[in-house]
Structures are given as structure tokens and as C-alpha cells.
ZAGUBA-101435 format. One line per 4 residues: number of its first residue (from 1); their letters; for each residue x, y negated, z negated of C-alpha. Coordinates in steps of 0.1 Angstrom, whole numbers, plus 5000, padded with zeros to 4 digits. Layout:
// residues N
NUM) a) X:Y:Z ~ ...;
This chain:
// residues 654
1) xxxx) 5538:5516:4325 ~ 5534:5492:4349 ~ 5550:5460:4347 ~ 5522:5444:4368;
5) xxxx) 5491:5422:4357 ~ 5459:5445:4363 ~ 5425:5435:4369 ~ 5403:5455:4345;
9) xxxx) 5365:5456:4360 ~ 5335:5464:4341 ~ 5308:5493:4349 ~ 5293:5495:4378;
13) xxxx) 5263:5476:4362 ~ 5283:5446:4353 ~ 5298:5449:4388 ~ 5264:5444:4402;
17) xxxx) 5258:5417:4378 ~ 5290:5398:4391 ~ 5276:5398:4424 ~ 5244:5388:4421;
21) xxxx) 5258:5358:4399 ~ 5279:5348:4427 ~ 5248:5346:4452 ~ 5230:5325:4424;
25) xxxx) 5260:5301:4425 ~ 5258:5301:4455 ~ 5225:5289:4458 ~ 5233:5262:4427;
29) xxxx) 5236:5281:4396 ~ 5266:5285:4373 ~ 5299:5306:4390 ~ 5305:5339:4372;
33) xxxx) 5339:5357:4377 ~ 5354:5386:4367 ~ 5374:5389:4334 ~ 5411:5395:4337;
37) xxxx) 5432:5413:4308 ~ 5467:5409:4304 ~ 5492:5441:4301 ~ 5524:5425:4287;
41) xxxx) 5555:5443:4297 ~ 5579:5417:4310 ~ 5574:5380:4301 ~ 5591:5363:4334;
45) xxxx) 5572:5389:4354 ~ 5541:5382:4334 ~ 5546:5343:4339 ~ 5550:5345:4379;
49) xxxx) 5520:5368:4381 ~ 5499:5348:4360 ~ 5504:5321:4387 ~ 5492:5338:4415;
53) xxxx) 5463:5351:4395 ~ 5456:5314:4387 ~ 5454:5303:4423 ~ 5434:5333:4437;
57) xxxx) 5407:5324:4407 ~ 5408:5286:4418 ~ 5407:5297:4455 ~ 5374:5322:4444;
61) xxxx) 5358:5288:4425 ~ 5361:5266:4451 ~ 5344:5288:4479 ~ 5310:5290:4463;
65) xxxx) 5312:5251:4457 ~ 5320:5245:4491 ~ 5291:5265:4502 ~ 5268:5246:4478;
69) xxxx) 5279:5213:4492 ~ 5272:5225:4528 ~ 5238:5235:4521 ~ 5229:5205:4501;
73) xxxx) 5238:5185:4533 ~ 5221:5209:4559 ~ 5192:5198:4537 ~ 5197:5161:4537;
77) xxxx) 5203:5160:4578 ~ 5170:5178:4587 ~ 5144:5165:4562 ~ 5110:5181:4564;
81) xxxx) 5085:5164:4592 ~ 5058:5152:4577 ~ 5024:5158:4596 ~ 4995:5134:4596;
85) xxxx) 4959:5136:4595 ~ 4954:5112:4622 ~ 4970:5082:4647 ~ 4961:5056:4624;
89) xxxx) 4977:5069:4591 ~ 5007:5076:4610 ~ 5010:5042:4623 ~ 5004:5029:4584;
93) xxxx) 5035:5043:4578 ~ 5054:5036:4608 ~ 5082:5010:4606 ~ 5088:4989:4637;
97) xxxx) 5119:4978:4617 ~ 5136:5010:4613 ~ 5129:5015:4651 ~ 5148:4985:4658;
101) xxxx) 5178:4990:4639 ~ 5178:5023:4656 ~ 5178:5011:4688 ~ 5208:4985:4681;
105) xxxx) 5228:5015:4671 ~ 5219:5035:4707 ~ 5230:5001:4723 ~ 5261:4996:4709;
109) xxxx) 5272:5033:4717 ~ 5255:5031:4750 ~ 5258:4998:4770 ~ 5237:4993:4797;
113) xxxx) 5218:5026:4797 ~ 5181:5012:4799 ~ 5167:5053:4806 ~ 5187:5062:4775;
117) xxxx) 5171:5036:4755 ~ 5136:5040:4763 ~ 5141:5078:4763 ~ 5152:5069:4722;
121) xxxx) 5120:5051:4718 ~ 5100:5077:4729 ~ 5120:5107:4707 ~ 5119:5085:4679;
125) xxxx) 5076:5078:4684 ~ 5071:5119:4689 ~ 5091:5125:4657 ~ 5080:5094:4635;
129) xxxx) 5040:5098:4648 ~ 5034:5140:4644 ~ 4996:5142:4649 ~ 4979:5167:4666;
133) xxxx) 4955:5147:4694 ~ 4936:5163:4720 ~ 4945:5159:4754 ~ 4917:5131:4765;
137) xxxx) 4914:5112:4730 ~ 4879:5119:4730 ~ 4853:5101:4713 ~ 4878:5069:4714;
141) xxxx) 4880:5039:4733 ~ 4889:5036:4769 ~ 4923:5025:4759 ~ 4934:5043:4729;
145) xxxx) 4959:5047:4716 ~ 4972:5010:4730 ~ 4946:4993:4712 ~ 4956:5002:4679;
149) xxxx) 4993:4999:4682 ~ 5010:4972:4661 ~ 5019:4940:4684 ~ 5054:4943:4675;
153) xxxx) 5059:4977:4691 ~ 5041:4969:4720 ~ 5063:4937:4722 ~ 5095:4955:4718;
157) xxxx) 5083:4984:4743 ~ 5074:4956:4768 ~ 5108:4941:4763 ~ 5128:4971:4773;
161) xxxx) 5104:4976:4800 ~ 5111:4942:4816 ~ 5148:4950:4812 ~ 5146:4981:4825;
165) xxxx) 5136:4970:4857 ~ 5107:4985:4883 ~ 5128:5011:4899 ~ 5141:5020:4863;
169) xxxx) 5105:5024:4850 ~ 5095:5044:4879 ~ 5117:5069:4872 ~ 5114:5070:4836;
173) xxxx) 5073:5074:4841 ~ 5083:5105:4864 ~ 5106:5116:4840 ~ 5082:5115:4811;
177) xxxx) 5053:5127:4829 ~ 5074:5161:4836 ~ 5088:5159:4797 ~ 5047:5157:4788;
181) xxxx) 5038:5189:4807 ~ 5070:5209:4792 ~ 5067:5195:4755 ~ 5026:5204:4753;
185) xxxx) 5037:5239:4769 ~ 5061:5243:4739 ~ 5034:5231:4712 ~ 5063:5200:4704;
189) xxxx) 5046:5165:4695 ~ 5036:5143:4726 ~ 5020:5113:4711 ~ 5050:5094:4715;
193) xxxx) 5054:5103:4751 ~ 5017:5093:4759 ~ 5018:5062:4743 ~ 5047:5053:4764;
197) xxxx) 5034:5065:4796 ~ 4999:5045:4789 ~ 5017:5010:4782 ~ 5042:5018:4816;
201) xxxx) 5008:5022:4834 ~ 4986:4994:4819 ~ 5016:4972:4825 ~ 5027:4985:4858;
205) xxxx) 4997:5005:4875 ~ 5018:5008:4909 ~ 5037:5037:4891 ~ 5005:5058:4887;
209) xxxx) 5002:5059:4928 ~ 5040:5060:4938 ~ 5047:5098:4940 ~ 5013:5116:4945;
213) xxxx) 5032:5144:4963 ~ 5056:5153:4934 ~ 5024:5147:4909 ~ 5002:5171:4925;
217) xxxx) 5028:5198:4927 ~ 5034:5192:4886 ~ 4999:5193:4883 ~ 4992:5226:4903;
221) xxxx) 5018:5242:4881 ~ 4999:5236:4850 ~ 4965:5237:4866 ~ 4951:5267:4844;
225) xxxx) 4966:5250:4813 ~ 4932:5229:4811 ~ 4950:5209:4781 ~ 4981:5200:4802;
229) xxxx) 4962:5190:4835 ~ 4939:5169:4814 ~ 4967:5152:4797 ~ 4985:5146:4831;
233) xxxx) 4954:5133:4849 ~ 4948:5112:4818 ~ 4983:5097:4821 ~ 4978:5095:4859;
237) xxxx) 4946:5075:4852 ~ 4955:5050:4826 ~ 4965:5024:4857 ~ 4931:5025:4868;
241) xxxx) 4917:5003:4836 ~ 4942:4979:4850 ~ 4940:4980:4886 ~ 4909:4996:4901;
245) xxxx) 4929:4999:4936 ~ 4953:5021:4920 ~ 4924:5037:4899 ~ 4904:5047:4933;
249) xxxx) 4938:5060:4950 ~ 4948:5085:4919 ~ 4911:5094:4918 ~ 4909:5104:4955;
253) xxxx) 4946:5120:4954 ~ 4950:5135:4924 ~ 4913:5140:4908 ~ 4891:5149:4941;
257) xxxx) 4908:5181:4945 ~ 4897:5194:4909 ~ 4864:5178:4906 ~ 4845:5212:4909;
261) xxxx) 4865:5233:4881 ~ 4851:5238:4849 ~ 4877:5222:4828 ~ 4883:5194:4847;
265) xxxx) 4847:5183:4864 ~ 4833:5162:4836 ~ 4865:5137:4830 ~ 4868:5135:4870;
269) xxxx) 4833:5120:4875 ~ 4832:5103:4843 ~ 4869:5082:4850 ~ 4856:5069:4884;
273) xxxx) 4827:5055:4871 ~ 4842:5037:4839 ~ 4870:5018:4857 ~ 4845:5008:4881;
277) xxxx) 4826:4997:4850 ~ 4856:4979:4836 ~ 4865:4960:4868 ~ 4862:4922:4863;
281) xxxx) 4841:4907:4891 ~ 4863:4891:4910 ~ 4879:4924:4919 ~ 4892:4925:4954;
285) xxxx) 4895:4961:4969 ~ 4920:4963:4999 ~ 4906:4991:5021 ~ 4900:4996:5059;
289) xxxx) 4867:5007:5070 ~ 4875:5042:5079 ~ 4886:5045:5041 ~ 4857:5028:5027;
293) xxxx) 4833:5052:5049 ~ 4857:5084:5038 ~ 4854:5073:4999 ~ 4813:5070:5006;
297) xxxx) 4814:5105:5020 ~ 4833:5119:4992 ~ 4813:5104:4968 ~ 4776:5110:4981;
301) xxxx) 4785:5146:4990 ~ 4759:5172:4971 ~ 4777:5189:4946 ~ 4757:5216:4929;
305) xxxx) 4782:5230:4907 ~ 4785:5200:4887 ~ 4765:5196:4853 ~ 4733:5174:4860;
309) xxxx) 4742:5152:4827 ~ 4769:5134:4852 ~ 4763:5144:4884 ~ 4743:5110:4891;
313) xxxx) 4776:5092:4883 ~ 4789:5097:4916 ~ 4762:5076:4936 ~ 4763:5050:4910;
317) xxxx) 4802:5047:4914 ~ 4793:5045:4953 ~ 4770:5017:4948 ~ 4795:4997:4927;
321) xxxx) 4823:5004:4952 ~ 4801:4992:4981 ~ 4794:4961:4958 ~ 4828:4952:4955;
325) xxxx) 4840:4962:4988 ~ 4819:4936:5005 ~ 4823:4909:4987 ~ 4860:4910:4985;
329) xxxx) 4865:4918:5025 ~ 4863:4893:5055 ~ 4849:4919:5081 ~ 4816:4919:5068;
333) xxxx) 4796:4917:5103 ~ 4820:4948:5115 ~ 4810:4967:5084 ~ 4769:4955:5091;
337) xxxx) 4773:4967:5128 ~ 4789:4996:5120 ~ 4766:5013:5094 ~ 4736:5001:5112;
341) xxxx) 4744:5017:5143 ~ 4750:5050:5122 ~ 4721:5047:5097 ~ 4696:5075:5099;
345) xxxx) 4667:5093:5080 ~ 4697:5115:5064 ~ 4720:5090:5053 ~ 4723:5082:5018;
349) xxxx) 4704:5051:4999 ~ 4739:5039:4993 ~ 4742:5031:5032 ~ 4711:5008:5031;
353) xxxx) 4724:4994:5000 ~ 4755:4982:5016 ~ 4732:4969:5046 ~ 4715:4946:5021;
357) xxxx) 4750:4935:5008 ~ 4762:4924:5040 ~ 4733:4905:5046 ~ 4732:4888:5012;
361) xxxx) 4772:4882:5015 ~ 4773:4870:5055 ~ 4746:4855:5072 ~ 4757:4860:5104;
365) xxxx) 4745:4898:5102 ~ 4710:4886:5103 ~ 4718:4876:5139 ~ 4736:4910:5145;
369) xxxx) 4705:4925:5133 ~ 4683:4906:5155 ~ 4703:4911:5185 ~ 4705:4949:5182;
373) xxxx) 4667:4958:5165 ~ 4653:4966:5196 ~ 4681:4985:5207 ~ 4683:5007:5176;
377) xxxx) 4645:5009:5169 ~ 4648:5035:5145 ~ 4679:5020:5121 ~ 4657:4989:5121;
381) xxxx) 4624:5007:5108 ~ 4648:5024:5080 ~ 4660:4991:5067 ~ 4629:4973:5066;
385) xxxx) 4615:5000:5047 ~ 4646:5001:5021 ~ 4641:4962:5021 ~ 4605:4964:5015;
389) xxxx) 4603:4992:4988 ~ 4637:4989:4968 ~ 4646:4964:4941 ~ 4679:4952:4961;
393) xxxx) 4654:4941:4986 ~ 4641:4918:4965 ~ 4673:4897:4963 ~ 4666:4886:4999;
397) xxxx) 4636:4865:4989 ~ 4655:4830:4995 ~ 4677:4840:5025 ~ 4663:4815:5047;
401) xxxx) 4676:4833:5081 ~ 4667:4865:5070 ~ 4632:4852:5066 ~ 4629:4833:5096;
405) xxxx) 4639:4864:5116 ~ 4612:4888:5096 ~ 4584:4864:5106 ~ 4591:4867:5141;
409) xxxx) 4585:4903:5137 ~ 4559:4906:5112 ~ 4548:4877:5090 ~ 4537:4905:5061;
413) xxxx) 4570:4910:5057 ~ 4578:4876:5040 ~ 4566:4877:5004 ~ 4546:4846:4992;
417) xxxx) 4547:4830:4958 ~ 4516:4833:4934 ~ 4508:4798:4929 ~ 4481:4788:4957;
421) xxxx) 4487:4753:4958 ~ 4521:4760:4967 ~ 4507:4786:4990 ~ 4491:4759:5010;
425) xxxx) 4519:4735:5014 ~ 4539:4767:5022 ~ 4512:4774:5052 ~ 4514:4735:5062;
429) xxxx) 4550:4737:5065 ~ 4549:4770:5082 ~ 4526:4762:5105 ~ 4548:4728:5116;
433) xxxx) 4580:4754:5114 ~ 4565:4775:5141 ~ 4555:4742:5160 ~ 4591:4732:5157;
437) xxxx) 4607:4766:5166 ~ 4585:4770:5197 ~ 4597:4738:5209 ~ 4635:4747:5199;
441) xxxx) 4632:4777:5218 ~ 4619:4766:5251 ~ 4644:4738:5249 ~ 4669:4767:5242;
445) xxxx) 4654:4784:5270 ~ 4656:4757:5295 ~ 4694:4749:5285 ~ 4702:4785:5293;
449) xxxx) 4683:4786:5323 ~ 4702:4757:5334 ~ 4736:4770:5327 ~ 4727:4803:5339;
453) xxxx) 4718:4786:5371 ~ 4747:4765:5374 ~ 4773:4787:5368 ~ 4763:4813:5402;
457) xxxx) 4757:4779:5421 ~ 4797:4765:5415 ~ 4809:4802:5425 ~ 4787:4804:5455;
461) xxxx) 4801:4770:5467 ~ 4838:4780:5459 ~ 4831:4813:5481 ~ 4813:4794:5510;
465) xxxx) 4841:4769:5512 ~ 4869:4799:5512 ~ 4847:4817:5539 ~ 4841:4785:5562;
469) xxxx) 4882:4782:5559 ~ 4896:4815:5564 ~ 4868:4815:5596 ~ 4881:4781:5611;
473) xxxx) 4917:4789:5606 ~ 4908:4827:5621 ~ 4892:4807:5651 ~ 4925:4784:5657;
477) xxxx) 4946:4811:5655 ~ 4929:4833:5684 ~ 4928:4801:5706 ~ 4965:4798:5705;
481) xxxx) 4969:4774:5677 ~ 4952:4746:5691 ~ 4921:4730:5672 ~ 4906:4713:5701;
485) xxxx) 4906:4744:5723 ~ 4888:4766:5694 ~ 4850:4774:5689 ~ 4850:4747:5659;
489) xxxx) 4867:4719:5682 ~ 4845:4727:5710 ~ 4814:4724:5688 ~ 4826:4693:5669;
493) xxxx) 4838:4676:5702 ~ 4804:4684:5716 ~ 4784:4666:5690 ~ 4808:4639:5689;
497) xxxx) 4821:4644:5656 ~ 4859:4652:5664 ~ 4874:4618:5664 ~ 4862:4614:5629;
501) xxxx) 4874:4643:5615 ~ 4905:4641:5634 ~ 4908:4607:5616 ~ 4905:4620:5583;
505) xxxx) 4928:4648:5587 ~ 4954:4625:5602 ~ 4951:4601:5573 ~ 4957:4632:5548;
509) xxxx) 4985:4642:5567 ~ 4996:4607:5566 ~ 4995:4599:5530 ~ 5011:4635:5519;
513) xxxx) 5041:4630:5543 ~ 5044:4594:5525 ~ 5044:4612:5490 ~ 5065:4636:5498;
517) xxxx) 5092:4608:5513 ~ 5085:4589:5480 ~ 5092:4620:5457 ~ 5121:4629:5481;
521) xxxx) 5137:4594:5472 ~ 5126:4587:5438 ~ 5123:4621:5421 ~ 5161:4629:5420;
525) xxxx) 5165:4594:5401 ~ 5139:4599:5374 ~ 5152:4639:5373 ~ 5187:4622:5364;
529) xxxx) 5171:4597:5344 ~ 5156:4625:5325 ~ 5183:4644:5321 ~ 5207:4616:5308;
533) xxxx) 5181:4612:5279 ~ 5172:4649:5274 ~ 5209:4658:5275 ~ 5219:4654:5234;
537) xxxx) 5191:4671:5227 ~ 5197:4699:5246 ~ 5233:4701:5233 ~ 5216:4701:5200;
541) xxxx) 5195:4728:5207 ~ 5222:4748:5220 ~ 5239:4745:5187 ~ 5214:4752:5168;
545) xxxx) 5209:4781:5186 ~ 5246:4792:5185 ~ 5242:4786:5149 ~ 5215:4808:5143;
549) xxxx) 5226:4837:5162 ~ 5259:4838:5144 ~ 5237:4840:5111 ~ 5216:4867:5128;
553) xxxx) 5249:4888:5137 ~ 5263:4879:5102 ~ 5229:4891:5084 ~ 5227:4921:5112;
557) xxxx) 5262:4931:5098 ~ 5253:4925:5064 ~ 5226:4948:5068 ~ 5244:4975:5083;
561) xxxx) 5270:4974:5060 ~ 5246:4974:5030 ~ 5224:5006:5045 ~ 5254:5025:5052;
565) xxxx) 5270:5018:5016 ~ 5232:5027:5000 ~ 5225:5056:5023 ~ 5243:5081:5001;
569) xxxx) 5230:5071:4970 ~ 5194:5068:4988 ~ 5198:5104:5004 ~ 5210:5117:4970;
573) xxxx) 5177:5104:4953 ~ 5154:5117:4982 ~ 5171:5151:4979 ~ 5160:5150:4938;
577) xxxx) 5122:5150:4954 ~ 5127:5164:4989 ~ 5156:5190:4992 ~ 5172:5185:5026;
581) xxxx) 5155:5154:5040 ~ 5181:5133:5044 ~ 5204:5160:5062 ~ 5173:5165:5081;
585) xxxx) 5172:5130:5089 ~ 5209:5127:5097 ~ 5208:5160:5120 ~ 5173:5145:5137;
589) xxxx) 5193:5110:5140 ~ 5224:5125:5157 ~ 5201:5147:5182 ~ 5183:5117:5192;
593) xxxx) 5215:5095:5196 ~ 5231:5127:5221 ~ 5201:5128:5239 ~ 5198:5087:5246;
597) xxxx) 5236:5089:5256 ~ 5231:5119:5279 ~ 5202:5104:5297 ~ 5222:5072:5298;
601) xxxx) 5253:5091:5314 ~ 5231:5110:5339 ~ 5215:5077:5350 ~ 5245:5058:5353;
605) xxxx) 5260:5085:5376 ~ 5228:5085:5393 ~ 5228:5048:5399 ~ 5265:5051:5412;
609) xxxx) 5258:5078:5435 ~ 5227:5057:5448 ~ 5249:5029:5455 ~ 5277:5049:5471;
613) xxxx) 5255:5068:5496 ~ 5226:5043:5503 ~ 5235:5008:5494 ~ 5274:5006:5506;
617) xxxx) 5263:5025:5535 ~ 5232:5021:5561 ~ 5208:4994:5565 ~ 5219:4981:5526;
621) xxxx) 5255:4977:5533 ~ 5275:4945:5527 ~ 5276:4940:5562 ~ 5240:4943:5569;
625) xxxx) 5233:4922:5539 ~ 5253:4892:5547 ~ 5240:4893:5584 ~ 5206:4890:5571;
629) xxxx) 5217:4862:5545 ~ 5235:4842:5574 ~ 5201:4850:5594 ~ 5177:4837:5568;
633) xxxx) 5201:4804:5559 ~ 5197:4798:5598 ~ 5161:4801:5595 ~ 5154:4782:5567;
637) xxxx) 5175:4754:5582 ~ 5156:4752:5613 ~ 5122:4752:5594 ~ 5133:4725:5569;
641) xxxx) 5145:4706:5600 ~ 5110:4709:5616 ~ 5091:4703:5586 ~ 5110:4670:5580;
645) xxxx) 5108:4658:5615 ~ 5068:4664:5611 ~ 5069:4646:5576 ~ 5088:4618:5596;
649) xxxx) 5062:4616:5625 ~ 5028:4617:5599 ~ 5043:4592:5577 ~ 5048:4567:5609;
653) xx) 5007:4574:5614 ~ 4984:4542:5605;
């Protein structure tokens, strides 16, 4: 017989039952271990073997218990996500305090990481608000879901956005927009992402128009998946409800390219109409005239592929944009003149409406119309018909400059009131006004005729005097420089007027010479006094210029150092969106600098050759130049001596 402990097993059925018992033990039921039967041979050996078997039994009992604890822990770590019927129900069970505590723990672990904190808020909202929603929140208010969020939650998110700063907010917005498309493609909850994008766009509308190129590439990647594409357009368009200018830019750059696509057309057409409806009255549109004309062309373009129910929203949007643009711009006269010249029978009615708005806003537009109505007869007739037949034209009834202009064309264009007594008073006033107008127009005509007649006479007098002086000078030069020998001198001598002319001439020369002598004596004295008085101010201005120059140099050096320090960071940031752009800029700059350096060197060598071959030898040599300079100095000295003698002689004349 063997002197060892033996494990006596049961039959196959009992063994299978033992295995199933162990499996049940792992799942949380009682543990069943196989029975051990003792074979007594030697007591010492039996004790030793008994201890070993006890250890094996304890280890086999611990393993299923550990498996049980691990399974329970995993169940506790991964709770089942509750799915809500709608967002309002999810917000009722949402706790802002839990989000704050979660955010505080995260801030302790990741200090000065605003992007990480914003991403944590986004993830928490996506997990807590597990709701299935459509891409555009149809049948909901315009600012949904922001208008149903608790105020404490919005204040918390706004505070985190403020602390992050504009650059981090812009980066987080772009990343969240990409995450929205990716999560929608994976059927993951995205309500939190949409909430964050909407709150950012409403608080910082400019983020929606900062990266049109990148956002267009992202949208084109999911163009065939209309729920994702509409969600992206919805997120980018939220800034338009806060700033109409941003909304128009987003609409032109992101939505117009897909306006005729089946799944996008209704939202695109409805979007521009809704943001203009929500715009306040004092909204200012910062558009140039060309941008306004391009926008009008886009809005009034015939689009037969659109559904008739919302096709008319585009012209209505054009009318609203025209009203806002004309009321907020300063160059109303320029707009009126441009539109008036381009008006034709085929032009949409929005252009005539814009002309009427210009007439209402700026009275000087009436003067422009009056000046150009004869040259632009067709445009004049079209605008008159629009004013006579449209409701907008009736709003010009109280415009006095326009009524005065229209009366000069046709009295029937000015609509009279229904009260006959008032009509008689107006008729009398009209007669008086016409008489007054005739008088004023006649006076204006006389003044204009006088002014127009005076100007040619003045010009003619100056031309005549210049011509006479030239003729007399030429006559004196031909006769040897002697005035008496000239034809003019002989004529004056024959008529007896020569002595009087000579007297006037010599008197003017005498006073001019005395004035020159006085200036020669006194001007240096006054110049010295002025210099003494202005020297402190001059020195003070020089000191200020030196300080300003030193500050300018310091600022330029600081800017150069800052650019050199931030260039790698900016280059890496730009390369994320346009790979290789920074390297291309560096290569272009180097090539430009090489070209400039090469041209500078060639110019320098060319200048050296010119001076060596042309200047330092021949007519421009230093010897010839010094000789010419000496001759010039002698000639100037002789002329000054002659001039001074003449002045002394003329100064003695009385």
C-alpha cells in the first residue's frame, strides 16, 4: 500500500457537477470542492501530507472568491448609462454640484490646463445627458437647447471660457466641431458637444468665421451624410443669432455652396431669413459696396430647384439686408449713384427698394437724381414707376426735397391729401412756393452767370499781361537791351509817355533797392534774435526726437525678439492646418533676400565701374569739376558785385 494521501474522485457525473459548482461559485454561489479521503499508513508522513493538502485547499477556495470580488468591482466601475426620453427630462436629474466637484478634482490633478477642463465638461455633459436628438432640433425655439439650460450651468461654462482666453476657446471650438462629426459617425451621444459649441458661438461669435477653409474641408468630408453635415452647419451658424455680420459671412462661405442640395436647401434658405428677423434695429453691417452687390446677386439669383414654399424667403432676405446696410453705412450717395446707373427693366425690385431707402436716409440723393435724370432717362422712368406703384414709394410722401424735385417734373406725381380745405391752402402755398422758386432760381442763375463771367475775365487779364510782358522783353532783347531803342520805347517817346513810364520804373527800382539794403542790414539782426529765442525749443525738440528714436529702436528690437521667439510656435500651429506653409514662407523669404542681396551687390559694382570709367576720368574728373567750380564761384562773385553796385546806384535815386 502506498504511504501517501490520495484524492479519491467521484464518478464522471459528480465531477461534472463539481465543475458546474465552481462556475456557479464564480458567479456568486456557494463553493463546492472535491472530497479528500485519508489512507492511513504512517502518522508522520500523514501529518506532513495533511498540511500540504490544506494549503492547496485554501488556495483553491481563494481563487473563486477573488474572481467574485473582481467581477463585482467591474460592475461598480461601469454603471449602466440611463437613456432619457428628452433633454428636459435629463436636465431634471442633472446635478451641477456634481459637475463642479468633478471639475475641482480635475483642476487639482491638471493645473493650468484650460483645454483639459473644457473637454472634461464636454465629456461629463455627453455622459449625463444621454438623449437622442435630431441634427437641427426641429420644432424647437431658435436658441434651443441653450434656452432650457440651468443658469448655474451656463454661468459655470461661461466662467471657464473666460478663464481659458480667446485663443484657447478658438482651438477648443475647432476641436469640438471635429469631435462632433466623429462621434455622430460612431453613434455616440453628442448633446453635450452641441451645447458647448452653441454657448461658445453665442458668447464669441467670431470663432464661427475664423477657419472657413478647415471647416469647409471637414464639412465636405461628411457631405453625403446629411445628419452630420447639418449638425456642422447648425453649430457654425449659431454665432449669426448674436452677430448678423458673422451669420452672413458663414452663410456665404459655408451654406451657399450646398443651397441647391436636397437635404440642405431648406435649412440654408431658412437660416439667412431667421437671423435677419432676429437682428435688432440698430444692427450695423460692415460691407463694402462690392460685397453688398455680390450678396444681392446671390440672393436674387433664380433657383428653380428649390421648393416653392421657401424659395421666396431669399428675396425677402435681400430686402431686409438692403434696409440694414443702407441705414448703417455712411456712403449712401455712392450706393444710390451706383444702383441708379445700373438700374434696368430686368433688375430685381430689391434694387429699386434700395434706391428708395437711399432717398429716405440721405437727402443729398435727391440732388444726385436731379442731376442725372436727363442723362439716365430709362433709369429715371423705372424709379418713378416704382415710387408711384409700390408701398415703399408711399413712405416718401413727407420727403420735401423729393417732392420739390418731382413737382418740377410732373405735378401729378405728388399725392394730395383728401381734405379739400387743406388742398386749397396747399394750392395757395404751392403758387407762392412756385413764385418763390422762380425768384430764387432766377437769382441763382444770375449769380452763376456772374461768377462764370468773372472767372474767364480774370484768367484773360493774367494771360494778356503775361503776353504783353513777353513781347516787350523780346523787343528790348532784339534792340540790344536798350528800352529806348526798342519799338515800345520809340512808341512811348513819340506819344510823350516815356518820361512817366521811366519815372514809375525808376521809382519802383529805388524803393526795391532801399528795401534790399534794409533787409541786408536788419535781417541778420532779427535772425540772430530769433535764433537765440528758439534755440532752447530746438534743443528740447532734438532731445525729444532722440528719446523717441531710442524708444522706437527698443520697440523694434523687442518686436524682432518676440517674432524670433514666437515664430516656431506660430509655424507649428499653422502647419497643423496647412502642412508645410511655414517652410514655404521661409524658403520664399530666403529666395527674396538672396535676390535683393544679389541685385544690391550688382548695383554697387555697377556704380563703382561708372565712377571709375566715367566720373574719375574725362569731363567729370575731379580736376575738371574743381575747375568748373572755381569758374562758377568767380562768376557768382562778379554778378554779386555788379548787383550790389546797381542796388547802391538805384538806392540813391530820389
